[in-house]
MIDOSE-1310 file (N, C-alpha, C; in nm, 2 decimals, decimal comma, always signed):
residues 137
xxxx	+6,89/+11,15/+6,21/+6,96/+11,24/+6,30/+6,98/+11,37/+6,22; +6,95/+11,49/+6,28/+6,95/+11,61/+6,21/+7,09/+11,67/+6,21; +7,18/+11,63/+6,29/+7,32/+11,68/+6,29/+7,33/+11,81/+6,37; +7,22/+11,86/+6,42/+7,22/+11,98/+6,50/+7,26/+11,95/+6,64
xxxx	+7,35/+12,03/+6,69/+7,40/+12,01/+6,83/+7,29/+12,07/+6,92; +7,26/+12,00/+7,03/+7,16/+12,04/+7,13/+7,21/+12,18/+7,19; +7,12/+12,27/+7,21/+7,16/+12,39/+7,28/+7,16/+12,37/+7,43; +7,21/+12,47/+7,51/+7,23/+12,46/+7,65/+7,10/+12,42/+7,72
xxxx	+6,99/+12,47/+7,69/+6,86/+12,43/+7,76/+6,83/+12,29/+7,73; +6,86/+12,24/+7,61/+6,83/+12,09/+7,58/+6,93/+12,01/+7,66; +7,06/+12,05/+7,66/+7,16/+11,98/+7,74/+7,12/+11,97/+7,89; +7,08/+12,09/+7,94/+7,04/+12,09/+8,08/+6,92/+12,00/+8,11
xxxx	+6,82/+12,00/+8,02/+6,71/+11,91/+8,03/+6,75/+11,76/+8,04; +6,85/+11,73/+7,95/+6,90/+11,59/+7,95/+7,00/+11,56/+8,06; +7,05/+11,67/+8,13/+7,15/+11,65/+8,23/+7,28/+11,62/+8,17; +7,31/+11,68/+8,05/+7,44/+11,65/+7,99/+7,52/+11,78/+7,98
xxxx	+7,48/+11,89/+8,03/+7,55/+12,01/+8,03/+7,67/+12,00/+8,13; +7,79/+12,04/+8,08/+7,91/+12,03/+8,17/+7,89/+12,12/+8,29; +7,92/+12,07/+8,40/+7,91/+12,15/+8,53/+7,77/+12,14/+8,59; +7,68/+12,07/+8,52/+7,54/+12,05/+8,57/+7,53/+11,95/+8,68
xxxx	+7,49/+11,99/+8,80/+7,49/+11,89/+8,91/+7,39/+11,78/+8,89; +7,28/+11,81/+8,82/+7,18/+11,71/+8,79/+7,24/+11,60/+8,70; +7,32/+11,65/+8,60/+7,38/+11,56/+8,51/+7,49/+11,47/+8,58; +7,56/+11,53/+8,67/+7,66/+11,46/+8,75/+7,59/+11,35/+8,84
xxxx	+7,48/+11,39/+8,90/+7,41/+11,29/+8,98/+7,35/+11,18/+8,90; +7,30/+11,21/+8,78/+7,25/+11,11/+8,69/+7,36/+11,01/+8,65; +7,47/+11,07/+8,61/+7,58/+10,99/+8,57/+7,63/+10,90/+8,68; +7,64/+10,95/+8,80/+7,68/+10,87/+8,92/+7,58/+10,76/+8,94
xxxx	+7,45/+10,79/+8,93/+7,35/+10,68/+8,95/+7,36/+10,57/+8,84; +7,38/+10,61/+8,72/+7,40/+10,52/+8,61/+7,52/+10,43/+8,63; +7,63/+10,49/+8,67/+7,76/+10,41/+8,70/+7,73/+10,31/+8,81; +7,67/+10,36/+8,92/+7,64/+10,28/+9,03/+7,55/+10,16/+8,99
xxxx	+7,45/+10,18/+8,92/+7,36/+10,08/+8,87/+7,43/+9,98/+8,78; +7,52/+10,03/+8,70/+7,60/+9,93/+8,61/+7,69/+9,85/+8,70; +7,76/+9,91/+8,79/+7,85/+9,83/+8,88/+7,77/+9,73/+8,96; +7,66/+9,77/+9,01/+7,58/+9,67/+9,09/+7,53/+9,56/+9,00
xxxx	+7,49/+9,59/+8,88/+7,44/+9,49/+8,78/+7,55/+9,39/+8,75; +7,68/+9,43/+8,75/+7,79/+9,35/+8,72/+7,84/+9,27/+8,84; +7,78/+9,30/+8,96/+7,82/+9,24/+9,08/+7,95/+9,30/+9,14; +7,98/+9,42/+9,11/+8,10/+9,48/+9,16/+8,07/+9,57/+9,28
xxxx	+7,95/+9,58/+9,32/+7,91/+9,66/+9,44/+7,85/+9,56/+9,54; +7,91/+9,56/+9,66/+7,86/+9,47/+9,77/+7,72/+9,52/+9,81; +7,62/+9,43/+9,82/+7,49/+9,47/+9,87/+7,50/+9,53/+10,01; +7,41/+9,63/+10,04/+7,42/+9,70/+10,17/+7,30/+9,67/+10,26
xxxx	+7,20/+9,61/+10,21/+7,08/+9,58/+10,29/+7,03/+9,44/+10,27; +6,94/+9,40/+10,36/+6,89/+9,26/+10,36/+6,83/+9,22/+10,23; +6,74/+9,31/+10,17/+6,68/+9,28/+10,04/+6,78/+9,26/+9,93; +6,88/+9,35/+9,93/+6,98/+9,34/+9,82/+7,06/+9,21/+9,84
xxxx	+7,09/+9,17/+9,96/+7,16/+9,05/+9,98/+7,08/+8,93/+9,94; +6,95/+8,93/+9,97/+6,87/+8,82/+9,93/+6,86/+8,81/+9,78; +6,85/+8,93/+9,71/+6,84/+8,93/+9,57/+6,96/+8,87/+9,51; +7,08/+8,90/+9,56/+7,21/+8,85/+9,51/+7,22/+8,70/+9,53
xxxx	+7,18/+8,66/+9,65/+7,18/+8,52/+9,69/+7,09/+8,44/+9,60; +6,97/+8,49/+9,57/+6,88/+8,42/+9,48/+6,94/+8,41/+9,34; +7,00/+8,52/+9,29/+7,06/+8,52/+9,16/+7,18/+8,42/+9,15; +7,26/+8,42/+9,26/+7,37/+8,32/+9,26/+7,32/+8,18/+9,26
xxxx	+7,22/+8,15/+9,34/+7,16/+8,01/+9,34/+7,11/+7,97/+9,21; +7,05/+8,06/+9,13/+6,99/+8,03/+9,00/+7,10/+8,01/+8,90; +7,22/+8,08/+8,92/+7,33/+8,07/+8,82/+7,44/+7,99/+8,88; +7,42/+7,88/+8,95/+7,52/+7,80/+9,01/+7,62/+7,76/+8,90
xxxx	+7,75/+7,78/+8,94/+7,86/+7,75/+8,85/+7,93/+7,62/+8,90; +7,94/+7,52/+8,82/+8,01/+7,40/+8,86/+8,16/+7,41/+8,83; +8,23/+7,38/+8,94/+8,38/+7,38/+8,93/+8,43/+7,28/+8,83; +8,52/+7,31/+8,74/+8,57/+7,21/+8,65/+8,63/+7,09/+8,72
xxxx	+8,62/+6,98/+8,66/+8,67/+6,86/+8,72/+8,82/+6,87/+8,76; +8,90/+6,94/+8,68/+9,04/+6,95/+8,70/+9,07/+7,04/+8,83; +8,98/+7,12/+8,87/+9,00/+7,20/+8,99/+8,93/+7,15/+9,12; +8,86/+7,04/+9,11/+8,79/+6,99/+9,22/+8,88/+6,93/+9,33
xxxx	+9,00/+6,88/+9,29/+9,10/+6,82/+9,38/+9,21/+6,93/+9,39; +9,21/+7,00/+9,51/+9,31/+7,11/+9,52/+9,45/+7,06/+9,51; +9,48/+6,94/+9,57/+9,62/+6,89/+9,56/+9,66/+6,86/+9,42; +9,57/+6,80/+9,34/+9,60/+6,77/+9,20/+9,62/+6,90/+9,12
xxxx	+9,53/+7,00/+9,15/+9,55/+7,13/+9,08/+9,68/+7,19/+9,11; +9,72/+7,19/+9,24/+9,85/+7,24/+9,28/+9,97/+7,17/+9,21; +9,96/+7,04/+9,21/+10,06/+6,96/+9,14/+10,07/+6,99/+8,99; +9,95/+7,01/+8,93/+9,95/+7,04/+8,79/+10,01/+7,18/+8,76
xxxx	+9,98/+7,27/+8,85/+10,03/+7,41/+8,84/+10,19/+7,40/+8,86; +10,23/+7,33/+8,96/+10,37/+7,32/+8,99/+10,45/+7,26/+8,87; +10,39/+7,16/+8,81/+10,45/+7,10/+8,69/+10,46/+7,20/+8,57; +10,35/+7,27/+8,56/+10,34/+7,37/+8,44/+10,44/+7,48/+8,45
xxxx	+10,47/+7,52/+8,58/+10,57/+7,64/+8,59/+10,70/+7,59/+8,63; +10,72/+7,46/+8,66/+10,85/+7,40/+8,70/+10,90/+7,44/+8,83; +10,81/+7,46/+8,93/+10,85/+7,49/+9,06/+10,77/+7,40/+9,16; +10,85/+7,34/+9,25/+10,79/+7,25/+9,35/+10,72/+7,34/+9,46
xxxx	+10,60/+7,30/+9,50/+10,54/+7,38/+9,61/+10,61/+7,34/+9,74; +10,62/+7,44/+9,83/+10,68/+7,41/+9,96/+10,59/+7,47/+10,07; +10,57/+7,41/+10,18/+10,49/+7,46/+10,28/+10,55/+7,59/+10,34; +10,46/+7,67/+10,39/+10,50/+7,80/+10,45/+10,47/+7,78/+10,60
xxxx	+10,57/+7,80/+10,68/+10,56/+7,79/+10,82/+10,53/+7,93/+10,88; +10,42/+7,94/+10,96/+10,39/+8,06/+11,02/+10,42/+8,05/+11,17; +10,48/+8,15/+11,23/+10,51/+8,15/+11,37/+10,37/+8,14/+11,45; +10,37/+8,06/+11,55/+10,24/+8,05/+11,62/+10,22/+8,17/+11,71
xxxx	+10,10/+8,22/+11,69/+10,05/+8,33/+11,77/+9,93/+8,28/+11,85; +9,95/+8,27/+11,98/+9,85/+8,20/+12,07/+9,72/+8,28/+12,06; +9,73/+8,41/+12,05/+9,60/+8,49/+12,05/+9,52/+8,45/+11,92; +9,59/+8,45/+11,81/+9,53/+8,42/+11,69/+9,47/+8,27/+11,69
xxxx	+9,55/+8,18/+11,74/+9,51/+8,04/+11,75/+9,39/+8,03/+11,84; +9,39/+8,10/+11,95/+9,27/+8,10/+12,03/+9,14/+8,15/+11,96; +9,16/+8,26/+11,89/+9,05/+8,31/+11,82/+9,00/+8,22/+11,71; +9,09/+8,16/+11,64/+9,05/+8,06/+11,54/+8,99/+7,94/+11,60
xxxx	+9,04/+7,90/+11,71/+8,98/+7,78/+11,78/+8,83/+7,81/+11,82; +8,81/+7,93/+11,87/+8,68/+7,97/+11,91/+8,59/+7,98/+11,78; +8,64/+8,03/+11,68/+8,56/+8,04/+11,55/+8,53/+7,90/+11,50; +8,63/+7,81/+11,52/+8,61/+7,67/+11,47/+8,50/+7,60/+11,54
xxxx	+8,47/+7,64/+11,66/+8,37/+7,57/+11,74/+8,23/+7,61/+11,69; +8,23/+7,71/+11,60/+8,10/+7,76/+11,55/+7,99/+7,79/+11,65; +8,03/+7,86/+11,75/+7,94/+7,89/+11,86/+7,91/+7,78/+11,96; +7,99/+7,67/+11,95/+7,96/+7,57/+12,05/+7,99/+7,61/+12,19
xxxx	+7,96/+7,53/+12,28/+7,98/+7,56/+12,42/+8,12/+7,57/+12,46; +8,15/+7,68/+12,53/+8,29/+7,70/+12,58/+8,28/+7,68/+12,73; +8,37/+7,60/+12,79/+8,37/+7,58/+12,93/+8,38/+7,71/+13,01; +8,32/+7,72/+13,13/+8,33/+7,84/+13,20/+8,47/+7,89/+13,24
xxxx	+8,56/+7,79/+13,27/+8,70/+7,83/+13,30/+8,77/+7,89/+13,18; +8,75/+7,83/+13,06/+8,81/+7,89/+12,94/+8,75/+8,03/+12,91; +8,62/+8,04/+12,93/+8,55/+8,17/+12,90/+8,61/+8,27/+12,99; +8,63/+8,24/+13,12/+8,69/+8,33/+13,22/+8,83/+8,37/+13,17
xxxx	+8,91/+8,28/+13,13/+9,05/+8,31/+13,08/+9,04/+8,40/+12,96; +8,95/+8,37/+12,87/+8,94/+8,46/+12,75/+8,90/+8,60/+12,79; +8,81/+8,61/+12,89/+8,76/+8,74/+12,93/+8,88/+8,82/+12,99; +8,96/+8,75/+13,08/+9,07/+8,82/+13,14/+9,18/+8,86/+13,04
xxxx	+9,20/+8,78/+12,94/+9,30/+8,81/+12,83/+9,25/+8,93/+12,76; +9,12/+8,94/+12,73/+9,07/+9,05/+12,65/+9,08/+9,18/+12,74; +9,05/+9,17/+12,86/+9,06/+9,29/+12,95/+9,20/+9,34/+12,96; +9,29/+9,24/+12,97/+9,44/+9,28/+12,98/+9,48/+9,35/+12,85
xxxx	+9,44/+9,30/+12,74/+9,47/+9,36/+12,61/+9,41/+9,50/+12,60; +9,29/+9,51/+12,64/+9,22/+9,65/+12,64/+9,30/+9,74/+12,73; +9,34/+9,70/+12,85/+9,41/+9,79/+12,94/+9,54/+9,83/+12,87; +9,61/+9,74/+12,81/+9,74/+9,77/+12,74/+9,71/+9,88/+12,63
xxxx	+9,61/+9,86/+12,56/+9,57/+9,96/+12,45/+9,54/+10,10/+12,52; +9,47/+10,10/+12,63/+9,43/+10,22/+12,69/+9,55/+10,29/+12,75; +9,65/+10,21/+12,80/+9,77/+10,27/+12,86/+9,88/+10,30/+12,76; +9,86/+10,26/+12,64/+9,96/+10,28/+12,53/+10,08/+10,20/+12,55
xxxx	+10,06/+10,08/+12,61/+10,17/+9,99/+12,63/+10,18/+9,88/+12,54; +10,12/+9,89/+12,42/+10,12/+9,78/+12,32/+10,26/+9,77/+12,26; +10,31/+9,65/+12,26/+10,44/+9,62/+12,20/+10,42/+9,61/+12,05; +10,49/+9,70/+11,98/+10,47/+9,71/+11,84/+10,56/+9,61/+11,76
x	+10,63/+9,52/+11,83/+10,71/+9,43/+11,75/+10,63/+9,31/+11,70
């Protein structure tokens, strides 16, 4: 190394001159590539998703034996911190329950009567939104 500082034309050529938009773009591209390589950027297209899925399949991680039984893991954690787990009760929201029930069917057949009720409920909710009559509570 000569110890000589690069002049402005050399910095510009390398994209390292302060305020140089090419340098900024190069830096942003390098940061993005690093984040993507570390898996911190969600893939945006089909090819990228397939590449990530292939990589994950090749690098399958086996869950440690101690964590395979969720109840046992929770009991162990509870004993370690000295706090007993207690169930959390959520108030029933029929709209959410209906949506979850539909999702739980994984696209299975929905009887026509139920489908009609769901359609009417959705239309009523949309009308309420359009009219500004949504209850904020």
